[in-house]
N, C-alpha and C positions, 0 to 999 in steps of 0.2 A: 251615584256617578254624575250627579249634576255638576259637581266640581271634580273632574277626573284627577287622580293622583299623578304626580310627575314621575319620570323615570328615576330621578334622584332619590326619592323616598322609597322606591320599590327595591333598591339595591342596598344590601346591608353594608355597614361600615367596614366589616372585615372581609368582604368578598375579594377574591383574587383579582377581579377586573380593576379594582381601585389601585392595587399595588402596581399592576401593569401600567396604568395611567400615570401614577406618580413617578415611577422609575423612568419611563420614556420621556416624561416632561423634564426630568432633571439632567439628562445626558445631552452632550453637545452633538448636534447632527449636521454641523457645517459641511463635512465631507460629502454628506448625502445631498444637501441643498445645492452644492456646486454641480451636481449632475443634471440639474434642471436649468435650462437656458433662460427661461422666462418668456413673457410675451405669449401671443396666441390666445386660445380660448381659456376659459376658467378651468381649473383642475383641482384635485384634492391635495391637501397638504401632505408632504412626505411623512411628517410625524404621525398624522392620523392613520395613514396606510400602514406604517410600521407597527402602530398599536394593534390594529386589526389583525395583522399577520402573527404577531407574537402571541396575542391572546388566542388566536385560532389554533396555533400549535400547542399552547398550554391546555386548551380545551379539547385536544384530539381531533380538531377539524383541520385537515390538511389540504382539502380540495378547494380551489379558488371558486368553484361554482357553489359549494356549500357555504363558503364565507359570504358570497353574494346574497344567498338566501338568508343567512344569519343576520346581516345588517338591516334586513327588512322585517325579520320575524322575532329575533331573540333580543330581549330587553337589555342584556349585558352588552352585546355587540352594538345595539342601537345607541345606548348611552355612550359607549366608548367612541363611536363614530360621529357623535353629535347629530344624529338623525340624517347624516349623509349616507348616500347609497351607491358607492362605487360598484361597478359591474365586475364580473369575473375576469374580463380581459384586462381591465385596469389593475386589478389586484395581482394577476399573474405576471403582467409586464413589469410591474414594480418589483416583484419578487425576483424575476429572472434577470432583469437588466439593470435596474437602478441600484440594487443592493450589492452588486458585484464589486469586490475590492473595498467595500465600505462596512459590511455587516460585522466583520471581525473586530474593527475598531469600536463599533457600538457595543459588541459583546465584552470587549476588554474594559470599557468604561463601567459596565454593570458589575463586572468582577471587582473592579477597584472600589466601587460603592460597598460591595459586600465585605471587602477587606477593611474599609473604614468602619463598618458596623461591627467588626470583630467576629464575623461568621466564618472566615477562612483566612488562610495564609498563602502567600506566593513562595514562601521559603522552602517548604517541603511538600512534594506532590507524589501521588500514586498514579502510575501510568499503566495502561493496558489497552488492548485493541479488540475490535469485533468486526465482523463482516456483515454488511447490509446489502441486500440484493438490489441490483440496478433496475430501472424501468426499461427493460430490454427483453427482446425475444430470447427465450432460453435455448433455442435450437438453431439460431443463425449465427454461426461462429466462424472464426478464422484462426488457424493454428500455425504458429511459426515453424514447428517441425515438419508439418505437412508441406509448407512452401519449400523448405530446404530439400525435402524428398522429391518434389515435383521438378525443381530446378536441376537436381542431380540426374533424374531420369531424362530430362531434355538434353543435358550434356552428353549422356551415354548414347542417346539415339543420334545426336549430331556426329559423334565419333564413328558410329556404325555406318552412317550415310557417307561420311568422308572416306572411310576405309573401302567401302564399296566403289566409290568414285575413283579411288587410286588403283583399284584392281582393273576397272573398266578402261581407264584412261591413264595407264602407267607412264606412257611415253610423254604425254603432254604435261604431266605433273612432276617429272623427274627433277626439274630445276626449281620447283615451288618451295617457298620457305615453309617451315613447320607451322601448322594451323592451330590456333588456340580454340579450345572447346569449353571454356568456362565463361560463358557470356555474362556480361554485366548489365546490359540494357537491351531494349527491344531492337534498337538500330543494329547492334552487333549480331543479334540472332538473325535478323533479316539479311544482313550482308553475307553471313556464312551460308545460309540457305540459297541465296541467289548465286553464290560462287559454285556451290555443288550443282545447282541447276544448269549453269553455263557449261560446266565440265561434262555433264551427262547429256547435253543437248545433241540430238542426232545419233546417240549411241543406242544399241539394243539393250534395254534394261528390263528387268523383270517387272511384272504387273504390280507385285507387292511393294517394291521400292518406289515405283511411280506413284502409287496411292499414298504412301507415307510422305513422299516429297510434296505432293499436292496439299496434304493435310498440314504439314509443317509450314508451308508457305502461307496458308490461310489462317492458321490458329496460333502458332508459336510466338510470333512477335507481340500479338495482343496479349497472350498469356504472360509473357515476360513483363510487359508494361503493367499488367494487373498485379503480378507478384511484387513489383517495385512499390506500387501504391500500398499494398498490404504491409510490406516491411517498414515503410515510412510511418504508418499508423501504429505498428507494433512497438517500434522503438526497442527498448530492452525487454519488453514483455514477450511471453510465448503465446498469448491468445488475446482476442478481443471480440466483442459482439458487433455484428453488422448494424444493429439498430441503436446502439450506443457505443461508439468506437472508443470511448474513454474507459469503458468497463472491461475488467479482466475476469476470466473464468476462474472461480475459486471454489474449493470444497468447503461447504458450510454445514453447521450443526442443524439449522432449520432447513429441512429438505422436504419439499411438498410430495415428492415421490418415494421418500424414505429408502432410497437405494444408493446413497452416497454420491449422487450426481453432482457434477460441476455446474455452477450457475454464474451468470455475469453479476459481478458485485464490486463493491469498493471496500477498502480496509479503513475503518474509522478508528483513529487513535485519540484517546482521551486522557487527560491528566486531571486528577481530582484532589480535593482536600475537604474533609468533613462531609463527603458525599455531594459537594458542589462541584460542577465542572469548571476547572480553572483554565483549561486550554483544549483545543481540538485541532486535528489536522486530517486531511484525506489523502489516501495513497492508492496507487494502482497495483502494487505488488502484494501478494497474499501473505508473505511472511513478516512477522513483527520485527525481526532482527534488523532489517535494512531501513526501517522507518524512523528510528530514534534520532538520527542526526537532523533530519529535516524537521522533526517534531520539536526538538528543544531549541533549534535555531529560530524557528518561527515564534516560539515562546519569547525568546529574547527580543525579536523584532517588535513584538506587540507590547511587552512590558519594560523594555530597555534593561533587562536583567535576566540572569539565569536563575533557576531554583537552586537553593543550596543543597537540597537533598532530593534524590529521585529513588523511588522504590518500585520495582517491577519484577515480573516473574521470569522464569527460565527462558522464555521465548526471546528475551533481549540479551541473554548472556553470551557475548562473543568478544573476541579480542578487540575488534574494531570499536565496539560500544564501550568496553572498559577503558580503552585508551582515550576515546572521545570525551568521556566524563572527566578523566584525569586532566586532559588538556583544558577543559572548561572550568576546572576547579569545583566540580560538582561531586558531592559525596554520594556514591551509588550503592544502593542495597539491592543488587541484582543477582539472582541465582545463575549458576552455569548449569549445563545439562546433566552433570553428574552429582550435583549437590544433594538432591533428595535421596538418590540411591545410596550415596555415601552415608547419609544420616540414618537410613534404615538398616544398612548392612554394618555389622560389627567388624567383619574381616574384609580387608581390601583384596582385590584380585592381584596377586603378586606377579602374574604373567602379563598384565596389561601394561603397555609401554608408558602410559601416563603415571603409573605408580613406581616406575624405576627411579632409584636414587641417583641424583646428579652430583658428581664431584667437581666443583667449579675450579679448584686449583689445578687439577690434572686434565680438565675438560673431557671427562669420560662419564659414561652412564654405567651404573652397576646392574648387571643382569640378575635374575632370580637366584642363580647359582653362586653369586658373589664375585663374578669375574668382570673386569672392565670391558666396555664396548667403546672402541675408538671412533673419533669423528672421521668421516670419509668424504664430506662435501656438504654443499648447501643447495637448497631449492627454494624458489619463490613462487608465491601464488597471489593473484590479484582478485579481490572480491568484486561483486557487482557494483559496489559504490566506489571502486578504484582504490581500496585500501590494500596495501602490500603486506603480505605475511611471509616471514622468514622461517624456514624449517632447516634444522641441522640433522644430517643423517649419521647414524652410528651403527657400526657393524661389530658383531661378536667375533672373537678370534678363533674359537674352537668349540663348535656345537657338537661335532661328532664325538660320541662316547659320553656325552653329558647325561646323567641319569634323569634330568628334567626335560630332555629334548622333546619327547612326545607331548608333554603338557604345555611346553613353552610356545612352540610354533610349528607350522607345516611348510615353511619355506624350504627351497632347495639350498643346501649349503648353510653357511652361517647366517644367523638372523640379522636383518637390517631393520632399524626403526627410525622414524622421523620425529624429532622433538622440537616443539615451539617453545623456547625458553621464556620469551616475553609473555605468552599466554599463560604459561605455568605460574609465573610470578603474579600476574594479574588475578588469576583464579585463587591463589593463596591469599592475596589481600582481600578479595571478595569473601572468601570463607571466614576470615578473621572478623570482618565487619558484620556478616550475617549471624555469626555465632555469639557476638557480643550481646550484652544486656539490651542495648539500644536496638541492635539488629533484630533480636527476637521480638521486641515490641512492634517494630515496623513490619515484620513478616506476618504477625497476627493481624495487624490493622489493614494491610493491603487488600485482601479479599473482601473485607467488610466495608471498604471505602469506595473502591472504583467499580467492583463487579455489580453491586446493586443498581448502579446507574444504568448499566446495560439491560438489566432485568426490567427496570422501570420503563425505559424507552421501548423495548421490544414487546413486553407483555402488558404492562399497565397502560401504556399509551398506544399499544398495538401498531407500532411503526416498524414494519419488517421489510418494507420495500420503498425506495425513493419514488417521489412523484415526478421529478424532473430528470432530464437527461444531460449528460456532459459533466465533466469534473467541476467546472466553475459553478454550475447551477446546483449540483449535489452538495458542494461545500456551503452554499447559501442555506440549503435545507438543514444541513447539520448544525449550522450556526443558530438557526431559528429553534431547532430542537434543544440545543444547549441553553439558549436564553430562556426558553419556556421551562425547562427543568429547574434552572436556578431560581426563577421567580416563583415557581410553585413551591419549591422547598423553603424559600424565604417567607412566603405566606404561612406555610405550615409551622 
């Protein structure tokens, strides 16, 4: 060791750290450089810190403190960092603040390099979702339904107090305008309580009412103010965690207590090709159905094009999503919720309204006994994403005396069914695509393409819980995971 070896000769030519170094050197990081104002004391170059972070996630090192130790002790990190030694605060601040709104562009450039190398295509993608637990307390939660119940109880108790005041001071309140008891904010609650207090002032009232009024005066305005803050944070969700307000409680497969408990989590959506991650997006809603629009629109924003083909499972099969893909000129191979059942079953359920024959010329539905059911009106429904669904109601003319009556339905009188004709047509088109020769190939490829990625992230990389809090920071972590996955596969 009189002439000690250099780090360069200690690292093999095919080691993953060299691929990370080469790829990050090739991409344009101008959007990241713009986040640094310049001046002040000396600092670490953004490209250096990005390399350390990406290699850390590739090497299953997610903690900034462990990365700090690695750049001092691990020859691969030391070589990559050029013997620089950024501390954990520098690494974490760079990850949490500097990479915001920038990392997805970096990820997109790496994907385009993979496209150029012929490893993947942006034209056809396989999409699926998984839930990853948030870095939040599992037992500090806020539920939207609980807030609605509490507000309803407050409204009922205000009504009771006002009714009591009317009985005690009937003469004084005979010319009073009707009082509203559906308070919207803390000020309104306070005004109603003060009004009741003025009416009852000096009157002989029961001790119980007096105590309730004092309690209401002291607590209800503050409670209403708190409910408003909760509702603002909830938005369209039904729950959130107090320690990470962006996280929603979701039922997950990985359950530490093994009792089906809900845990704060994020819904991670991935699109893949040849087991490379092509695109990712983060969502706060637990169901995959409502995530597709945002996912493919962000794909278009990143690559300036939509995929030509999307293959997904039945979790995405809805009228809204089928219509969305048609509007975007995307060929969708997406099952609906009855597809697998219909494939397994040789005989259709003749009494299920979805299987009733539609006579378009007469605008009637043919019931199982062969008689026409006439249209009696329309109903409309709006989904969580604002999509409008139109349902046509049809009623049978004479169910009494029909030999199939008992098997057909349990409704009183003649049977009424609601039919969504547009959804029927879209399902039929989906069936034709899925059963085609090309559709069968895609259906077989999908679980072998996108699902192994989740297995790799959660089990091989042991990433089952985010390190950071908040939707923006969690999205950065997802991007680092996606980058690390793609580079590791590129090396392999």
